[in-house]
C-alpha positions in Angstrom: 57.4 38.1 6.6 60.1 38.3 4.0 60.6 36.0 1.0 64.2 35.5 2.1 63.1 33.6 5.1 61.5 30.9 2.9 63.9 30.6 0.0 65.2 27.3 1.3 61.7 25.8 1.0 60.9 27.4 -2.4 64.2 26.3 -3.9 63.3 22.6 -3.4 59.9 22.9 -5.2 59.9 21.6 -8.7 58.8 24.9 -10.2 61.9 26.7 -9.0 64.6 24.0 -8.6 66.6 25.3 -11.6 66.6 28.9 -10.3 69.4 29.9 -7.9 68.6 31.3 -4.5 70.0 34.7 -5.6 67.8 34.8 -8.6 64.8 33.9 -6.6 65.4 36.8 -4.2 65.6 39.1 -7.2 62.6 37.5 -8.8 60.2 38.3 -6.0 59.5 41.9 -5.2 56.9 43.5 -3.0 54.5 43.9 -6.0 54.3 40.4 -7.2 53.8 38.2 -4.1 52.3 38.2 -0.6 53.0 35.9 2.3 50.1 35.4 4.7 49.6 33.4 7.9 46.3 31.6 8.6 45.1 30.1 11.9 43.8 26.6 12.1 40.3 26.0 10.5 40.5 29.4 8.7 38.7 29.6 5.3 41.4 30.6 2.7 39.1 30.5 -0.3 35.3 30.2 -0.4 33.6 28.0 -3.0 33.1 30.2 -6.2 35.8 32.7 -5.2 38.0 33.9 -8.0 41.5 32.5 -8.3 44.0 35.3 -8.8 47.3 33.8 -7.5 49.3 30.7 -7.5 49.8 29.5 -3.9 52.6 27.6 -2.3 52.3 26.2 1.2 55.3 27.3 3.2 54.2 25.8 6.5 51.3 23.7 7.7 48.6 21.9 5.8 45.3 22.7 4.1 42.2 20.8 3.0 40.0 21.1 -0.1 36.4 20.3 0.6 33.1 20.2 -1.4 29.9 21.0 0.5 26.7 20.0 -1.2 23.2 21.4 -0.8 22.4 18.8 2.0 25.4 19.9 4.1 27.5 16.8 3.3 31.2 17.6 3.3 33.5 15.7 1.0 37.3 16.2 1.7 38.8 16.0 -1.8 42.5 16.3 -0.8 45.0 17.5 1.8 48.0 19.5 0.9 51.1 20.1 3.0 54.4 22.1 3.0 55.8 22.6 -0.5 52.5 21.7 -2.3 51.0 24.1 -4.9 47.3 25.1 -5.3 45.5 27.2 -7.8 47.6 26.4 -10.8 44.8 24.5 -12.5 42.5 27.5 -12.1 44.7 30.6 -12.6 44.5 30.7 -16.4 41.2 29.0 -16.9 38.1 30.7 -18.4 36.2 29.6 -15.3 38.9 30.8 -12.9 36.9 30.3 -9.7 37.4 27.8 -6.9 34.8 25.0 -7.3 35.4 24.0 -3.7 36.3 25.5 -0.3 39.9 25.7 0.7 40.7 25.8 4.4 43.6 25.5 6.8 43.8 22.1 8.5 46.5 23.5 10.8 48.0 26.9 11.3 49.8 27.6 8.0 51.8 30.1 6.0 51.1 30.5 2.3 53.0 32.3 -0.5 50.5 33.9 -2.9 52.3 34.6 -6.3 50.6 37.1 -8.7 49.4 35.8 -12.0 51.6 38.2 -14.0 54.8 36.7 -12.5 53.7 33.2 -13.3 53.0 34.1 -16.9 56.4 35.8 -17.2 58.1 32.7 -15.8 56.2 30.4 -18.1 57.4 32.5 -21.1 61.1 32.8 -20.0 61.9 29.5 -18.2 61.2 26.1 -20.0 61.7 24.0 -16.9 59.2 26.2 -14.9 56.7 25.8 -17.7 57.1 22.0 -17.8 56.8 21.7 -14.0 53.8 24.0 -14.0 52.0 21.9 -16.6 52.9 18.7 -14.6 51.4 20.3 -11.4 48.2 21.1 -13.2 47.9 17.5 -14.6 48.6 16.0 -11.2 45.8 18.0 -9.6 43.4 17.0 -12.3 44.1 13.3 -11.7 43.7 13.7 -8.0 40.3 15.3 -8.4 39.1 12.8 -11.0 40.1 9.8 -9.0 38.6 11.1 -5.8 35.2 11.8 -7.4 35.2 8.5 -9.3 36.1 6.6 -6.1 33.4 8.3 -4.0 30.6 8.1 -6.6 31.0 4.3 -7.1 31.1 3.2 -3.5 28.6 2.8 -0.7 29.3 4.1 2.8 30.1 0.6 4.0 32.5 0.0 1.2 34.3 3.3 1.9 34.5 2.4 5.6 35.9 -1.1 4.7 38.5 0.6 2.4 39.6 2.8 5.3 39.8 -0.2 7.7 41.7 -2.2 5.2 44.3 0.5 4.8 44.7 1.0 8.6 44.7 -2.8 9.3 47.8 -3.2 7.1 49.4 -0.1 8.5 48.7 -0.7 12.2 49.0 -4.6 11.9 46.2 -5.2 14.4 42.5 -5.8 14.3 42.0 -3.0 16.8 42.3 0.2 14.7 43.2 3.3 16.6 41.5 6.1 14.7 44.1 8.5 13.3 41.4 11.1 12.6 38.1 12.0 14.2 34.8 10.4 13.1 33.8 13.8 11.7 37.0 13.9 9.6 36.3 10.3 8.5 32.8 11.2 7.4 34.2 14.2 5.4 36.7 11.9 3.7 33.9 9.5 2.7 31.7 12.4 1.7 28.8 12.0 4.1 27.5 13.7 7.2 28.7 12.3 10.6 25.2 10.9 11.5 25.2 8.8 8.3 28.6 7.4 9.1 27.5 6.5 12.7 24.4 4.8 11.4 26.4 2.6 9.1 28.9 1.8 11.9 26.0 0.7 14.0 24.7 -1.5 11.2 28.1 -3.1 10.9 28.2 -3.6 14.6 24.8 -5.3 14.5 26.0 -7.5 11.6 28.8 -8.7 13.8 31.5 -7.1 11.7 33.0 -4.5 14.1 33.0 -3.0 17.5 33.8 0.6 18.1 34.2 3.3 20.6 35.2 7.0 20.5 38.8 6.3 19.7 39.0 2.9 17.9 37.3 0.4 15.6 37.8 -3.3 16.2 37.5 -5.6 13.3 35.7 -8.8 14.3 35.7 -10.4 10.9 39.2 -10.3 9.5 38.2 -12.3 6.4 36.0 -9.4 5.4 39.1 -7.2 5.3 41.2 -9.8 3.4 38.5 -10.1 0.8 38.0 -6.4 0.4 
């Protein structure tokens, strides 16, 4: 795959939006980047793997997950076309991925070598500003996610999810947009733990659920949440 095929995507990313298409083509050579394609559910970076490139998603989506010693999977964030990963690690002393990065769908990723990023930071003020902004945004996402998870019970996390979907779908019968496995990962627990809490909520008369939906029986609970 050639960089020219993706210039129209790269041009609209904040890092590069002041650089012309012609300059971008000249900027990238075979020595300073690589474009790779990943199938769905492919591990891109293992936890504790060294970060050596700045990555831009050219197509598809990826997820960042933390797996603890008990096997619980916490999905920290999802990134899609045009998003950047690795910027907060590339120049860090501890330049290793603290979490696993995997493809949520089939995807294409541009891996840009560290030396080119350093050169651009030195030569292009706008690039430097956007690079720092990207690093700051990723730090905020991570901090807010960990703070949110650590302070909530499983039930509260389920209620937050149902509240959001209730206002989006405008019905008490919530059609699940993700699988229960994915919901468990978003909350940061194993699937059996999620199912146990759903069963407790059913026994408490709060919900009914099946494989594809959750019906809210107590709307006041959602309104108060």
